[in-house]
N, C-alpha and C positions, 0 to 999 in steps of 0.2 A: 504493500499499499504506500502511495506517495505521502511523504510526511510534509505537513503544512504547518510551519512554525507560527503563522498568524491566525490559526484557527481558534476561535473563542469557544471554550468548552465549559459546560456546567458539570461539575463533579458531584454526584449524588451517591452517598454511601449508606448501605444498609448495615448498621452496626451489629445486628443479630446474626448476620450470615457471613462475616469476614473477620479474620483475626487482626487485632490492632498492631501486632508485631511487624506486619509487613507494609505499614502505611508509607514509610519513607521510600521503599522500593516502588510502591504504586505511584507516588507523586513524581518520582524521577522518570518512570516509564511514560506517564501521562504527558510530561513536558516534551516528549519526543513528537507528539502529535498536535500540540497546540498550547495555548495559554489558558489556565484555569480562570474563569470569570466568576463563577459561583462555586463555592466549596461548602457543601452541607452534608451532615451526617444525621441519621434518624434512628431513634431508639428510646426506650424508657430508661432514662438516666437515674431513676430511683432504684433500679435493680443493681445489687452488688456485683453481678457478673460483668457489668459494663464499666466498672470503676477504673480498669486499666487503661481506658481510652483518654483520661484527662490530660496527661502530659503530652501524649501524641497529638491531640487536637491543638493544644497551645503552640507546640513547635511548628505545626504546619498551617496555622491560621485557618482551621476548619471550624465552621459554625455548627454547634450541636443543636438539633431541633428535638425538643421534648415531645414525646407522644406516649401518653399513658396507655396501658393495655386494659381496655374497658372490659373485655371478656376473656376468661381463661381459654387458652388454645387458639386465640385469634391474634394475628400480628397486625396491630393498628398502624405500626410505623410504615408498613408497605403502602397503605393507602395515603398516608401523609406524603410519602416520597412521590407517588404517582401524581397527586394533586399539584405538588410544587413543580414537578417536571412540565406539566401542561401549562401552568402559570408562566413559567420561564419561557416556554416555547412561544407563547403569544406575545411576550414582550419584544421578540425579534432581536434580542441583544446577544444571542449566541449562534454559533454555526454548527454546534454538535454537542452531544451529551456523552458522559462516561458514567455508566451505571456499575457500581462496585457491589456485587452481590453474587451469591451462589444459588439464589432462589429463582426457579423458573417461573414464578408468578409474574415476573417483570417481562415476560415474553411479548405480551400484547403491547406493553408500553414501548418497548424497543421497536416493534413493528410500526406502531402509530407515529413515532418520532421519525422514522425513516420515510414513511409516507409523506411527511411534511417537509422532506428535503434535508433533514438533519443527518450528519454523520453520527453513528452510534458505536461507541467502544464499550466492551464489557470486560470486567475483571472479576474473576471468581476462582474457586477451587476446582480441582479436577472432577469432583463429584457433581458439578453443574450439569443439568440435563441438556440434551441436544437442542430442544426447541428454542431455549433462550440463546444458546450459542449461535444457532442459525439465524436468529433475528437480528444479530449485530453485524456491523461491517467488519469488525475485527474483535476477536475474543482472546484475552490473555490469561493464562493460568497463573495464579498467585505463587504456586510452587516454584516456577522458574525465576520469579523475582526474589523469592526467599533464598534459592540456591546462589544467586548472584551476590546477595548481601553476605552470605556465609563465606564465600570464596574471596570476597574483597578484603575482609578484615585480616586474615593471615597475610595477604599480600602487602597490606599497609604496614603491618608489624615488621615484615621482612625488609621493607624499604627503609624504615627507621634504623633497624639494626645494621644494615649495610652502610648507611650514611654515617653512623657513629663509630664504626669499626676503626681501630687505630692502624691496623695493617692494611696496606694497599692491596686491592684485588682487582682482577680484570673485570671490565664492564660486562654485565650479563647480556646475553643475546636475547632478542625478543622471542617470546614463546612461539613455537611452531604450531599452526592450527591443527586441530585433531583431524586425522584422516582415517580413523578406525571405520571398518566397513559397517554398513547398516545390517542389523540382524535380519535373518530370514523372515522372522515374524512380522516385519514391516513391509511385506510385499504390497500391501495396499497403498502405502506411502509411495513406493517406487512407481507403481502403476499410475497414481495420481499425478506425479511429476512428469512421467513420460507422456501420458495422454495430454497433459496441458502444453507441453512443448510442441507436440504434433498439432494441437489446435491453433496455436498462435504463430507457428514458424512460417517464415517466408518460403518461397518455392525451393530455395536451396537448402532448406532444412534448419537454418539458423534462427534462434529466437533470442530477443533482447532480454537480459536477466531482469531488468526492472519491470518490463511488461509481464514476465513470467510470475514474479512475486505478487503483483497485483491480481493476476488471473487466478492464482492459487487461493488467494484470500476470498475471491468471489465464489469459488467452488466450496471452500472449507474455511469459514471465518476463524476457527481456532488453529489454523496452520501457523506454525512458528518453528524455525530451525532450532530454537533453544529447547523446544520439547524433546529433541533428539540429541542434545549435547553439543550443538554447534551454535556459534554466535552469529554466523552469516549464512545466507542461503547458498552462496557459492561453495562454501566449505562442505555443506551437506551434499550438494550435487557432486562435487569431486570425490567424496568418500564412496559413492555408489559404484564408481568405475564403469558407469553405463553411458557417460556423456563426454563429449569433447568440449572443453572450455577454452575460449579464445578471448583475449583482451585486445581491444582495438583503440588506437590513438584517436583523440579528438582535437578540436582546434585549441583547446586548453591543455597544455602538456602535463598539467598537474592531475588531470582526470582521464580515466579510460573507461570505455564502455565494455561491459562483459557480455559475451554471447555464448549460448550453449546449443549443442546439437547432439542428437542421439547417435551413438556409435553404430 
């Protein structure tokens, strides 16, 4: 999906269905797609189970919306989130929404927002049901954001340790991208990529990587190379050993376009 830095986004978080420990990673991820204009989180803040959110909300300037649970077993905060989303939609002050929840009850909301021309991003756990995922333009699993945070901390500690070492050491080489082969159990993934390349390729068989990434998201909104241990789509494609990858020069020498072709 093409990243638009000037996209104005309304961030609406369902506190009952996402862990507060991943908020920092969520906000960093959302920043890739646009600028948060509204940042609201919904829940019954009188419940002790939500007490852990306090410091997280202050650090990220997220506005908590109080919604009492009127009836046992009913989630009133869902209704409050949906009503606010529609109010924000009609203000015309945003270009898209990010719904942070693992609850498939927001499927109809996501569909309605897209019908109104909004970009809709979803963030939730892997347990999220497919209807909600399919209703979004892009769906991101919280688990991959959590993994990123865990790996970043040891790297930061190592950097400090290296900088303060008294003995001189040779500069470290940049890490080599992972090229481990995709497991056989991911045959569906390989078929998805190969079919997509065939669908958008020119007559010579070559497909532009940027177009391929966008097309894959249209077919499968939760597609993300990080789900398979790769930070970039090109790394995932190279690991399959089923494609030819070619980098082509552009008018700007600092940038190259990547094309792929089935072997």
